[in-house]
C-alpha positions in Angstrom: 0.0 0.0 0.0 1.4 3.4 -0.9 1.1 6.3 1.5 -0.5 9.4 0.1 1.1 12.8 0.6 -0.8 14.9 3.1 -3.1 17.5 1.6 -4.2 20.7 3.3 -7.5 19.0 4.1 -5.9 16.1 5.8 -3.5 18.0 8.1 -5.2 19.7 11.0 -3.5 22.6 12.7 -2.1 26.0 12.3 -1.2 28.0 9.1 2.4 29.1 9.2 4.6 31.1 6.8 8.3 30.2 6.4 11.0 32.3 4.8 13.8 30.4 2.9 17.1 31.9 1.9 20.8 31.1 1.2 23.8 32.5 -0.5 26.6 29.9 -0.2 27.1 27.1 -2.7 24.3 26.4 -5.0 21.8 28.5 -3.1 19.0 28.0 -5.7 19.2 24.2 -5.3 19.5 24.5 -1.5 16.3 26.6 -1.3 14.4 24.3 -3.7 15.5 21.2 -1.7 14.5 22.9 1.6 11.0 23.8 0.2 10.6 20.1 -0.7 12.0 19.0 2.7 9.5 21.2 4.6 6.6 20.0 2.5 7.5 16.4 3.3 7.7 16.8 7.1 5.3 14.7 9.1 2.2 16.8 10.2 2.9 19.4 7.5 0.9 20.1 4.3 2.2 22.8 1.9 -0.4 25.3 0.9 1.6 27.6 -1.4 5.2 28.5 -2.3 6.4 31.7 -3.9 8.6 32.1 -6.9 12.3 32.2 -6.2 13.8 35.7 -5.8 17.3 37.0 -5.8 18.3 39.8 -3.4 21.4 41.7 -2.3 22.5 41.0 1.3 20.8 43.3 3.9 22.9 44.1 7.0 25.4 41.4 5.8 28.1 40.7 3.2 28.6 38.0 0.7 27.0 36.9 -2.5 23.5 37.6 -3.5 20.8 35.5 -1.9 18.1 33.2 -3.2 14.9 33.6 -1.3 11.3 32.2 -1.2 8.3 32.0 1.2 6.0 29.1 1.7 2.8 28.7 3.6 2.0 25.4 5.3 -0.6 23.9 7.6 0.9 22.0 10.5 -0.1 20.0 13.4 3.3 20.7 15.0 3.8 23.3 17.7 5.8 26.4 16.8 8.8 25.0 18.8 8.5 21.6 17.1 8.4 23.3 13.7 11.4 25.4 14.6 13.3 22.2 15.6 12.5 20.5 12.3 13.6 23.6 10.3 16.9 23.8 12.2 17.5 20.1 11.4 16.9 20.8 7.7 19.4 23.8 8.0 22.0 21.6 9.7 21.5 18.9 7.0 22.3 21.5 4.4 25.5 22.5 6.1 24.3 25.6 8.0 26.9 27.1 10.3 26.4 30.1 12.6 29.9 31.6 13.0 28.5 35.1 13.6 25.3 37.1 13.2 24.2 37.6 9.6 27.0 35.4 8.3 26.7 34.1 4.8 24.8 30.8 4.9 24.0 27.7 2.9 20.4 27.8 4.1 18.3 29.9 6.5 14.8 29.0 7.4 12.7 31.4 9.5 9.2 31.0 10.9 7.7 34.3 9.8 4.1 33.8 11.1 2.5 31.0 13.1 -1.2 31.4 13.2 -2.5 34.6 14.7 -0.7 34.3 18.0 2.5 36.3 18.7 5.3 34.2 20.2 8.2 35.8 22.2 10.5 33.3 23.7 14.3 33.1 23.9 14.4 30.8 20.9 11.6 32.1 18.7 9.9 35.5 18.0 6.8 35.5 15.8 6.0 37.5 13.8 9.7 37.4 12.8 11.1 40.6 14.2 12.7 41.9 11.0 10.2 40.6 8.4 8.6 44.0 7.8 12.0 45.5 7.0 13.0 43.0 4.3 11.9 43.1 0.7 13.2 39.5 0.3 10.5 38.5 2.8 7.6 40.9 2.0 7.7 40.5 -1.8 7.4 36.7 -1.9 5.0 36.8 1.0 2.8 39.2 -0.9 2.9 36.9 -3.9 1.3 34.0 -2.0 -0.7 35.9 0.7 -1.4 39.4 -0.5 -3.8 40.0 2.3 -0.9 39.8 4.8 1.2 42.6 3.2 0.1 46.2 2.8 1.1 48.6 0.1 2.7 50.8 2.8 4.8 47.9 4.0 5.9 47.2 0.4 6.7 50.9 -0.2 8.9 50.9 2.9 11.2 48.3 1.4 11.1 49.6 -2.2 14.7 50.7 -2.1 16.0 47.2 -1.5 17.0 45.4 -4.7 15.1 42.2 -5.4 14.3 40.3 -8.6 12.4 37.2 -9.6 14.6 34.3 -10.7 
């Protein structure tokens, strides 16, 4: 008997939005693989994924980034989802030598349902998401109701392009 992939109707839980990015190695391949890895997690059903975008580093150095945003429905807790995302990052060779260091893969929980979260390990909404075009533009692509024109206007000076 073959197991069926979960669908949004078969996974109860919370809608979450995840930011994907990387700028070391084959960042495009890393982001695509991470999108697939998240979609295949137990208790997760992918609802939508944005196009891939290129962006210049913000508050960091290094090569240009590849970015995307996905929405999921998950039966996991926010802490459980964070742990799974950090495992995917580690499997992709993510190292954290210093803040905003170039990275093979960066996965961030941007939103988790409607409830703010403020713990030592996790802040939701992501504390800098409204300052980053590489988050707001792909988020607006898949969930335009979550991003206002004023928010998009505030990041208009940041260079981002669809890949």
